[in-house]
LUMMARVO-481713 format. One record per residue (C-alpha): residue in three letters; x, y, z. Coordinates in pm, 1 decimal, decimal comma. Layout:
REM residues N
 type       xx       yy       zz
  ALA        X        Y        Z
...
//
This chain:
REM residues 413
 type       xx       yy       zz
  MET  10384,6    -42,8  -1669,3
  SER  10607,6    230,8  -1814,6
  SER  10531,8    600,7  -1775,8
  ILE  10479,9    622,1  -2153,8
  GLN  10219,2    345,2  -2142,4
  LYS  10042,7    517,9  -1854,5
  THR  10038,6    843,2  -2049,2
  HIS   9888,9    667,1  -2349,9
  ILE   9615,3    505,9  -2144,6
  ASN   9527,9    832,7  -1973,4
  ALA   9526,7   1009,7  -2309,1
  ALA   9271,3    761,9  -2434,9
  GLN   9001,9    954,0  -2252,9
  PRO   8830,4   1225,6  -2460,1
  ALA   8713,1   1559,1  -2333,4
  ALA   8470,7   1530,1  -2043,9
  VAL   8115,7   1436,9  -2134,7
  THR   7826,0   1485,4  -1894,9
  THR   7675,6   1145,2  -1821,7
  VAL   7347,3   1026,5  -1678,3
  ASN   7391,1    744,3  -1426,3
  GLY   7730,2    670,5  -1581,1
  ASN   7581,8    644,7  -1928,4
  LEU   7608,4    877,5  -2230,1
  PRO   7343,5   1145,3  -2292,3
  ALA   7066,9   1026,6  -2522,2
  SER   7143,3   1303,2  -2773,3
  LEU   7503,7   1188,6  -2809,1
  MET   7397,9    824,2  -2839,2
  TRP   7157,1    916,9  -3119,5
  LEU   7427,2   1118,6  -3294,7
  LEU   7674,8    831,1  -3283,8
  ALA   7417,4    572,9  -3396,4
  ALA   7286,4    794,4  -3678,4
  GLY   7637,0    883,9  -3793,2
  ALA   7737,7    517,9  -3814,1
  GLY   7413,5    426,5  -3992,5
  PHE   7419,6    701,3  -4256,0
  GLY   7792,9    651,6  -4307,8
  VAL   7780,6    279,3  -4379,6
  ALA   7458,0    314,0  -4582,0
  SER   7654,1    512,6  -4840,9
  ILE   7830,7    199,8  -4964,5
  TYR   7503,1     16,2  -5032,8
  TYR   7289,3    280,2  -5205,6
  SER   7414,7    193,0  -5554,3
  GLN   7328,9   -177,6  -5548,1
  PRO   6950,8   -165,9  -5616,2
  MET   6997,5    113,3  -5872,1
  LEU   7246,0    -57,8  -6105,2
  GLY   6992,7   -149,8  -6374,4
  VAL   6850,7    200,8  -6403,9
  LEU   7190,1    361,2  -6359,2
  GLY   7359,7    155,5  -6630,1
  ALA   7091,0    227,8  -6887,4
  ASP   7104,3    599,7  -6813,5
  ILE   7480,2    643,9  -6859,4
  GLY   7513,2    384,7  -7135,6
  ALA   7730,3    140,6  -6940,8
  SER   7730,5   -236,5  -6993,7
  ASP   7609,3   -473,8  -6723,5
  ARG   7968,7   -584,7  -6666,5
  ALA   8095,2   -227,4  -6630,1
  VAL   7816,1   -113,3  -6402,5
  GLY   7867,8   -425,0  -6189,8
  MET   8206,8   -281,2  -6096,6
  VAL   8041,6      8,6  -5911,1
  PRO   7957,9   -183,7  -5591,5
  MET   8289,7   -366,0  -5621,7
  ALA   8476,6    -33,1  -5626,1
  THR   8276,8     86,2  -5325,9
  GLN   8344,7   -229,8  -5124,3
  LEU   8711,8   -223,4  -5223,0
  GLY   8736,5    136,6  -5105,2
  TYR   8569,5     48,1  -4776,5
  ALA   8802,9   -246,8  -4714,1
  LEU   9109,9    -35,0  -4796,3
  GLY   8977,0    243,0  -4575,1
  ILE   8944,4     10,2  -4277,3
  LEU   9300,3   -113,4  -4323,2
  LEU   9473,9    211,4  -4422,3
  LEU   9266,0    489,6  -4263,6
  ALA   9086,8    352,2  -3956,7
  PRO   9412,4    317,3  -3753,5
  LEU   9457,8    696,6  -3778,8
  GLY   9194,6    730,8  -3506,3
  ASP   9465,4    647,1  -3251,6
  ARG   9709,1    902,3  -3396,1
  PHE   9479,3   1202,8  -3441,0
  ASP   9165,8   1353,3  -3290,3
  ARG   8881,9   1120,7  -3395,3
  ARG   8644,0   1414,6  -3409,0
  ARG   8859,5   1583,0  -3671,8
  ILE   8886,5   1259,2  -3872,2
  ILE   8509,7   1209,0  -3865,8
  LEU   8449,7   1566,3  -3982,5
  LEU   8707,7   1535,7  -4261,3
  LYS   8567,3   1206,2  -4384,5
  ALA   8213,5   1347,0  -4372,3
  ALA   8322,4   1635,1  -4597,0
  VAL   8496,3   1400,1  -4842,7
  LEU   8202,5   1158,0  -4842,3
  THR   7956,9   1440,3  -4909,9
  ALA   8165,2   1556,4  -5206,1
  ALA   8210,1   1201,5  -5340,0
  LEU   7834,9   1135,8  -5329,7
  LEU   7766,7   1459,3  -5516,1
  VAL   8024,8   1366,2  -5781,1
  ALA   7862,9   1022,3  -5817,2
  GLY   7523,2   1185,9  -5861,2
  ALA   7658,7   1414,9  -6134,3
  ALA   7880,5   1157,3  -6309,2
  PRO   7820,5   1156,8  -6687,6
  GLY   7988,4    822,3  -6745,1
  ILE   8113,4    504,3  -6582,8
  SER   8477,4    613,8  -6536,2
  LEU   8401,1    908,1  -6308,4
  LEU   8133,8    705,6  -6130,6
  LEU   8386,8    431,7  -6049,3
  LEU   8635,0    684,8  -5909,7
  ALA   8359,8    844,7  -5702,2
  SER   8251,5    499,4  -5579,2
  LEU   8605,3    422,1  -5462,8
  ALA   8611,9    755,5  -5276,3
  ILE   8271,3    681,1  -5124,6
  GLY   8401,3    352,4  -4987,1
  LEU   8718,4    507,0  -4845,6
  SER   8539,8    794,5  -4670,9
  ALA   8238,6    589,4  -4556,2
  THR   8477,3    433,8  -4304,0
  LEU   8382,4    723,3  -4079,0
  ALA   8144,7    460,6  -3938,4
  GLN   8451,8    268,4  -3824,0
  ASP   8578,1    581,2  -3648,3
  ILE   8246,7    640,4  -3473,4
  VAL   8225,2    295,5  -3311,1
  PRO   8561,7    311,8  -3127,7
  ALA   8482,6    673,8  -3042,0
  ALA   8165,5    553,2  -2872,0
  ALA   8362,8    287,3  -2686,5
  SER   8605,1    553,5  -2562,1
  LEU   8323,8    779,8  -2444,3
  ALA   8144,6    501,5  -2255,9
  SER   8228,0    391,1  -1904,7
  GLU   8356,6     36,2  -1866,8
  GLN   8030,8    -70,8  -1700,0
  HIS   7819,6     53,3  -1993,1
  ARG   8057,0     -6,9  -2285,9
  GLY   7868,7   -309,5  -2418,5
  LYS   7536,8   -125,2  -2413,7
  VAL   7681,1    182,0  -2586,0
  VAL   7859,2    -18,1  -2855,7
  GLY   7544,4   -225,5  -2907,7
  THR   7330,6     85,6  -2951,1
  VAL   7570,5    240,2  -3203,3
  MET   7589,5    -91,2  -3388,8
  THR   7208,5    -87,2  -3406,7
  GLY   7232,9    236,1  -3602,3
  LEU   7502,8     90,1  -3826,8
  LEU   7304,6   -226,8  -3896,0
  MET   6985,5    -32,1  -3963,5
  GLY   7181,8    173,6  -4213,4
  ILE   7279,6   -143,4  -4397,3
  LEU   6925,9   -278,4  -4380,7
  LEU   6736,3     32,0  -4490,9
  SER   6983,6    165,8  -4747,6
  ARG   6878,6    -76,4  -5022,6
  VAL   6508,7    -27,0  -4954,7
  VAL   6535,3    352,1  -4959,1
  SER   6759,0    371,4  -5266,0
  GLY   6536,8    139,1  -5467,5
  PHE   6230,0    348,5  -5388,9
  VAL   6397,9    684,0  -5451,9
  ALA   6561,0    568,3  -5776,7
  GLU   6230,3    437,1  -5909,4
  HIS   6030,5    750,3  -5828,2
  PHE   6285,6   1033,5  -5844,0
  GLY   6585,1    895,7  -6034,0
  TRP   6916,2    749,1  -5923,5
  ARG   7094,9   1085,4  -5921,2
  SER   6845,5   1212,7  -5662,8
  MET   6944,8    928,5  -5432,2
  PHE   7310,8   1028,4  -5436,8
  VAL   7220,2   1393,6  -5375,7
  GLY   6992,5   1297,6  -5087,1
  ALA   7266,4   1079,5  -4941,0
  ALA   7510,2   1371,0  -4965,3
  VAL   7267,8   1593,4  -4775,2
  SER   7231,0   1331,0  -4499,7
  ILE   7608,6   1306,2  -4454,5
  ALA   7644,0   1684,9  -4453,2
  LEU   7387,2   1701,3  -4172,0
  VAL   7576,7   1429,7  -3982,1
  GLY   7893,3   1635,8  -4022,9
  VAL   7727,4   1948,1  -3884,4
  ALA   7582,5   1752,5  -3590,6
  ALA   7921,8   1594,3  -3518,8
  TRP   8091,4   1935,9  -3533,9
  ARG   7845,3   2066,6  -3275,6
  GLY   7802,1   1759,4  -3056,5
  LEU   8119,6   1548,5  -3053,5
  PRO   8392,3   1618,3  -2798,7
  ARG   8758,1   1622,2  -2899,0
  PHE   8967,8   1308,2  -2856,5
  LYS   9332,7   1317,0  -2758,9
  ALA   9581,7   1115,9  -2961,8
  THR   9688,2    797,3  -2785,9
  THR  10008,1    740,9  -2985,7
  HIS  10263,0    949,7  -3173,5
  LEU  10372,5    678,7  -3414,1
  GLY  10435,6    775,9  -3775,1
  TYR  10198,8    640,5  -4039,8
  GLY  10422,0    351,5  -4143,9
  ALA  10485,3    251,8  -3784,0
  LEU  10114,3    288,8  -3710,4
  LEU  10024,5     36,6  -3980,6
  GLY  10312,4   -185,4  -3874,6
  SER  10177,8   -187,2  -3520,8
  LEU   9868,7   -374,5  -3643,1
  GLY  10077,6   -689,7  -3676,9
  LYS  10237,8   -627,7  -3339,1
  LEU   9896,3   -596,1  -3176,4
  VAL   9788,1   -925,4  -3333,6
  GLY  10100,0  -1095,4  -3202,1
  LYS  10071,9   -937,7  -2858,7
  HIS   9705,6  -1003,4  -2775,1
  PRO   9563,2  -1358,6  -2794,2
  ALA   9215,0  -1218,9  -2723,0
  LEU   9237,5  -1010,0  -3040,0
  ARG   9348,2  -1310,0  -3247,9
  ARG   9063,4  -1521,7  -3116,3
  ALA   8805,7  -1251,2  -3178,7
  ALA   8923,6  -1179,5  -3535,2
  LEU   8952,1  -1550,5  -3621,2
  ALA   8614,2  -1648,8  -3472,9
  GLN   8429,9  -1354,9  -3634,7
  GLY   8604,9  -1422,8  -3965,5
  LEU   8503,5  -1789,8  -3963,9
  LEU   8145,2  -1700,9  -3875,5
  SER   8140,8  -1444,3  -4157,9
  VAL   8227,9  -1713,2  -4414,3
  GLY   7892,0  -1885,3  -4370,6
  PHE   7706,2  -1555,9  -4338,6
  SER   7845,6  -1427,7  -4668,5
  ALA   7805,3  -1761,5  -4846,3
  PHE   7433,0  -1756,9  -4768,3
  TRP   7363,9  -1399,3  -4878,2
  SER   7583,0  -1415,0  -5189,2
  THR   7406,6  -1725,6  -5324,7
  LEU   7050,4  -1672,7  -5201,0
  ALA   6927,6  -1478,6  -5506,1
  VAL   7069,9  -1739,5  -5745,8
  MET   6916,4  -2022,7  -5547,6
  LEU   6572,8  -1858,6  -5531,4
  HIS   6585,2  -1777,5  -5902,9
  GLY   6617,9  -2143,2  -5996,9
  ALA   6395,6  -2446,3  -5940,8
  PRO   6176,0  -2502,3  -5751,3
  PHE   6120,6  -2137,5  -5647,8
  HIS   6162,9  -1931,7  -5967,8
  LEU   6152,3  -1607,1  -5770,4
  GLY   6293,4  -1269,3  -5872,9
  SER   6541,5  -1038,4  -5706,5
  ALA   6266,3   -864,9  -5509,8
  ALA   6203,2  -1185,1  -5315,6
  ALA   6571,3  -1220,3  -5232,2
  GLY   6576,9   -857,5  -5121,5
  ALA   6282,4   -920,2  -4891,4
  PHE   6494,2  -1173,0  -4701,6
  GLY   6721,0   -883,6  -4612,7
  LEU   6457,7   -767,9  -4365,6
  ALA   6593,9  -1042,7  -4143,5
  GLY   6874,2   -796,3  -4079,9
  ALA   6632,6   -606,4  -3858,7
  ALA   6657,9   -892,5  -3612,6
  GLY   7032,9   -846,8  -3596,2
  ALA   6994,1   -474,3  -3546,6
  LEU   6753,3   -530,8  -3258,6
  ALA   6985,8   -792,0  -3108,8
  ALA   7282,9   -556,0  -3090,0
  PRO   7184,5   -354,0  -2779,3
  LEU   7056,6   -668,3  -2606,6
  ALA   7386,0   -842,5  -2674,8
  GLY   7565,9   -539,2  -2537,1
  ARG   7365,5   -540,2  -2215,2
  ILE   7425,6   -913,7  -2161,8
  SER   7796,4   -857,8  -2227,2
  ASP   7797,9   -590,4  -1956,1
  SER   7616,9   -806,6  -1701,3
  LYS   7725,1  -1165,3  -1780,8
  GLY   8042,8  -1111,7  -1978,4
  PRO   8103,9  -1104,1  -2355,6
  GLU   8247,4  -1457,5  -2364,7
  LEU   7903,4  -1603,0  -2289,4
  VAL   7747,5  -1392,4  -2566,0
  THR   8001,3  -1511,9  -2824,4
  ARG   7930,0  -1875,6  -2745,2
  LEU   7553,4  -1831,6  -2744,4
  GLY   7560,8  -1624,1  -3063,7
  ILE   7777,4  -1868,4  -3255,8
  SER   7570,4  -2164,3  -3135,6
  LEU   7249,6  -1994,9  -3253,5
  ALA   7407,2  -1925,5  -3592,3
  ALA   7524,5  -2286,8  -3630,2
  LEU   7182,1  -2426,8  -3539,0
  SER   7008,1  -2188,2  -3776,5
  PHE   7237,5  -2281,3  -4065,2
  ALA   7189,1  -2651,6  -3988,6
  ALA   6809,9  -2610,4  -3988,5
  MET   6823,0  -2504,4  -4353,7
  ALA   6932,4  -2856,3  -4445,1
  LEU   6578,3  -2968,4  -4357,2
  ALA   6425,5  -2754,9  -4633,3
  PRO   6373,0  -3041,9  -4885,8
  MET   6134,9  -3205,9  -4637,5
  PHE   5879,9  -2925,5  -4681,6
  ALA   5663,3  -2789,6  -4960,4
  ILE   5783,4  -2475,0  -5138,7
  ASN   5601,9  -2233,2  -4905,7
  GLY   5730,1  -2424,0  -4605,4
  GLN   6083,5  -2405,5  -4739,9
  LEU   6057,4  -2028,5  -4777,0
  VAL   5928,7  -1992,4  -4420,6
  LEU   6213,0  -2211,9  -4293,5
  LEU   6470,9  -2007,4  -4483,6
  ALA   6328,5  -1683,2  -4344,1
  LEU   6329,6  -1811,4  -3986,2
  ALA   6680,8  -1949,7  -4026,2
  ALA   6798,6  -1615,6  -4168,8
  ILE   6657,0  -1433,8  -3867,0
  GLY   6825,5  -1684,5  -3635,1
  PHE   7172,5  -1674,3  -3781,9
  ASP   7160,1  -1297,0  -3825,6
  LEU   7078,7  -1262,4  -3457,3
  GLY   7370,6  -1490,8  -3375,9
  VAL   7622,1  -1324,6  -3605,0
  GLN   7542,5   -968,0  -3496,9
  ALA   7530,0  -1054,6  -3126,3
  THR   7869,5  -1221,3  -3161,0
  LEU   8011,0   -916,4  -3338,8
  VAL   7898,5   -680,5  -3061,2
  ALA   8048,1   -913,5  -2798,6
  HIS   8375,5   -935,4  -2990,1
  GLN   8389,0   -556,8  -3012,7
  THR   8335,0   -534,5  -2637,4
  ILE   8624,4   -777,4  -2586,1
  VAL   8853,8   -600,0  -2830,0
  TYR   8788,4   -248,2  -2700,4
  SER   8883,8   -355,1  -2348,1
  ILE   9225,0   -490,0  -2449,7
  GLU   9426,7   -170,8  -2495,7
  PRO   9236,1    160,8  -2468,0
  GLY   9507,1    356,2  -2649,5
  ALA   9481,1    136,3  -2960,6
  ARG   9105,6    102,3  -3007,4
  SER   9102,2    221,8  -3368,8
  ARG   9374,3    -24,0  -3465,6
  LEU   9214,2   -308,0  -3271,2
  ASN   8883,8   -234,2  -3446,4
  ALA   9065,0   -237,6  -3782,6
  VAL   9213,3   -582,4  -3713,5
  LEU   8873,9   -721,6  -3610,9
  PHE   8699,2   -590,0  -3922,4
  VAL   8978,8   -690,7  -4159,4
  GLY   8937,6  -1045,8  -4027,6
  MET   8564,0  -1017,2  -4079,8
  PHE   8602,5   -886,7  -4436,3
  ILE   8844,5  -1166,7  -4524,1
  GLY   8578,8  -1410,0  -4407,2
  MET   8309,5  -1229,8  -4605,9
  ALA   8514,7  -1234,8  -4926,4
  SER   8606,9  -1600,3  -4878,5
  GLY   8244,2  -1692,8  -4812,1
  ALA   8122,4  -1519,8  -5128,6
  ALA   8381,8  -1702,0  -5341,9
  LEU   8335,7  -2044,2  -5180,6
  GLY   7956,9  -2014,3  -5173,5
  SER   7935,7  -1961,2  -5548,7
  VAL   8162,3  -2259,1  -5618,8
  LEU   7976,2  -2490,4  -5380,2
  LEU   7634,3  -2388,6  -5513,2
  ALA   7746,0  -2470,9  -5867,1
  GLN   7904,5  -2803,5  -5770,1
  TRP   7680,3  -2943,9  -5497,3
  GLY   7377,4  -2716,9  -5481,6
  TRP   7228,0  -2552,3  -5176,3
  ILE   7333,4  -2835,5  -4944,6
  GLY   7696,0  -2749,3  -5021,3
  VAL   7642,4  -2390,0  -4907,7
  VAL   7464,7  -2505,9  -4591,1
  THR   7743,8  -2754,1  -4511,3
  LEU   8004,9  -2481,2  -4546,6
  ALA   7808,9  -2243,6  -4320,8
  VAL   7763,9  -2506,8  -4050,2
  ALA   8128,3  -2616,7  -4065,4
  MET   8259,6  -2260,6  -4037,2
  SER   8021,7  -2178,0  -3751,2
  LEU   8130,6  -2485,7  -3556,4
  SER   8493,3  -2392,6  -3620,9
  ALA   8424,3  -2047,0  -3477,6
  LEU   8265,0  -2209,5  -3171,4
  VAL   8575,4  -2424,6  -3121,5
  VAL   8787,3  -2108,3  -3125,6
  ARG   8570,9  -1952,8  -2854,1
  LEU   8554,2  -2272,5  -2644,9
  TRP   8925,4  -2346,1  -2669,6
  PRO   9078,8  -2262,5  -2330,8
  SER   9317,5  -1969,7  -2328,3
  ARG   9509,7  -1881,4  -2013,0
  GLN   9680,6  -1590,4  -2183,8
  SER   9380,0  -1381,1  -2281,2
  ARG   9078,9  -1225,0  -2130,3
  PRO   8805,2  -1305,0  -2181,8
//
C-alpha cells in the first residue's frame, strides 16, 4: 500500500468522539437518525398535498404532478453530483450548507405564488435533501468496525421513519392548517437539525484531493475496481425493481375491481414501511455478529417469498386478499430494507476514504431499479394485470438472490 493510500485511510477518521463501550453516544446517534429522517422527509411532503396545492395556485393536474417529479429528479441528481463531495470536503460543513439551502428552498416553496417558482423550489429541495446521504456515510465513519452495522441500521431507521411519516404528517397539516404551513414547518425542522449538527457533529477530514471532475470520474473507477460494490449495487437495484413496481401500481390496482378503494386505502398500506424501519437496526446487529452476506441472502429470500405469496390473492375473498397484500407488503419491506442495510455495511467497509462515493454508487443503482420498476410495473399492469406485476417482482428478487449467491473470489463479502 502506498504512503498516499495510507494517508487517505488515516484521514478517513473524523475528530475524536467519546464512545460508550465502543459505540457512539446516544445523543449523537439521535442527531444522525433525526437529521437523516427530517432531510429525506422533505422530498415527500408535497405528494399528499397536490390536490389542495394545485387548486390554490391555479395549476392544472398535469402541471402540479410535476412537483414530486422535480423533487425526485433533484434528489437523484444530488446523489450523483453532490454526494461524492463528502470525500473531498468536511462532511460537517456540507451537511450545514445543505441544511441552510434546504431551509431556504422549503420557505420559497411555501411562499410560491405559482407553479413555476414552486417547481424550481422543488428541484432545490431535492438537491439539498441529499444531506441525508451525507449523514449515513458520516455515521459509518464515526462508528467502530465492530458496531458499524448497528450504527448504520439505527440511522437508517430514522431515514425510513422520515419516509413513512412524512406523507401522514403533511396530509394532516395541509388539511387542517394549509399546505403552505407544512412547508414552513418543514423549514423550521431542518433549521433545528442544522443548529443541532453545528453544535453536535465533529469535523471530518477530507480523504481525497481530487478535483470535481476527477471526483465524479472516480465513481466509474470504483465500480471497476471493487467487485463487492458491483454486486451490492446490482443486487439492490434488481430488488428495487419489484419494490417500486408494487408501490407504483398499488393505488391503481386497489382503485379498480374488485376492490374499488380510494387513495387513502393505498396510503394505509404505506404503514408497512414501519416494519422496514424496525428491521434496520436488527439487520445491522446481525450483520455485525453473523456477517452482512447472510443478511443479504435472508432479506432477498424473504422479499421473493412475500412477492410470490401475492399470487395467491385470487384464492381468497376480498377481505382476505387485502390481508394477504398487507402481510406480503410487510414481508417484502422487511426484506428490502434489511438487505439495504447489509449492502451499506458491505460497501462502507470496502474503502474508508471513498465512503461518500461508494454510497452514491449504491444509491444510483437503487434509483435506477426504482425508476425501471415504476415504468415496467405500469406497463405490465395494463397488459397482464396484477399477476404481471407480481411475476416481475418475483423474477427480479430471484435475480438479486442469484447475484448474492454467485461465488466471488475477488470480493469480500
